[in-house]
C-alpha positions as CSV (number, residue, x, y, z in Angstrom):
1,M,-37.5,-41.1,13.0
2,T,-38.2,-38.6,10.3
3,I,-40.0,-39.5,7.1
4,H,-36.7,-39.1,5.2
5,E,-35.0,-41.6,7.5
6,E,-37.9,-44.0,7.1
7,L,-37.6,-43.7,3.4
8,V,-33.9,-44.5,3.5
9,S,-34.6,-47.5,5.8
10,Q,-37.4,-48.9,3.6
11,F,-35.2,-48.5,0.5
12,E,-32.4,-50.4,2.2
13,A,-34.9,-53.1,3.1
14,Y,-36.1,-53.2,-0.4
15,L,-32.6,-53.6,-1.8
16,T,-31.8,-56.4,0.6
17,E,-35.0,-58.4,-0.1
18,S,-34.9,-57.8,-3.8
19,K,-31.4,-59.1,-4.0
20,R,-32.4,-62.2,-2.0
21,F,-35.3,-62.8,-4.3
22,E,-33.3,-62.3,-7.5
23,E,-30.3,-64.3,-6.5
24,K,-31.7,-67.0,-4.4
25,G,-35.3,-67.2,-5.6
26,I,-36.8,-66.8,-2.1
27,K,-40.5,-66.0,-2.7
28,A,-41.0,-64.6,0.8
29,S,-38.3,-62.0,0.0
30,G,-40.1,-61.0,-3.1
31,M,-43.2,-60.4,-1.0
32,R,-41.2,-58.3,1.5
33,A,-39.6,-56.3,-1.3
34,R,-43.1,-55.5,-2.7
35,K,-44.2,-54.5,0.8
36,A,-41.2,-52.2,1.2
37,L,-42.0,-50.6,-2.2
38,A,-45.6,-50.0,-1.1
39,E,-44.4,-48.4,2.1
40,I,-41.9,-46.2,0.1
41,A,-44.8,-45.0,-2.1
42,K,-46.8,-44.0,1.0
43,L,-43.8,-42.3,2.6
44,C,-43.1,-40.4,-0.7
45,K,-46.6,-38.9,-0.6
46,E,-46.2,-37.9,3.0
47,R,-42.8,-36.3,2.3
48,R,-44.2,-34.4,-0.7
49,K,-47.0,-33.1,1.5
50,E,-44.4,-31.9,4.2
51,I,-42.3,-30.2,1.6
52,Q,-45.3,-28.5,0.0
53,E,-46.5,-27.3,3.4
54,A,-43.1,-25.9,4.3
55,K,-42.9,-24.2,0.9
56,S,-46.4,-22.7,1.4
57,G,-45.5,-21.6,4.8
58,E,-42.5,-19.6,3.5
59,D,-44.6,-17.9,0.8
60,A,-47.1,-16.6,3.4
């Protein structure tokens, strides 16, 4: 699975868990939503690095 696909998957998980937390008040869903957000932040950094490396490779 590519980083892009993982980002999409984590965002979908975030949306699902956030909705459960907001609508039903399920505290565990709030925790899972926060975990998904943390994973998204990590994946964003990795993806930015990939893009920068690809960009730098083209300039060379």
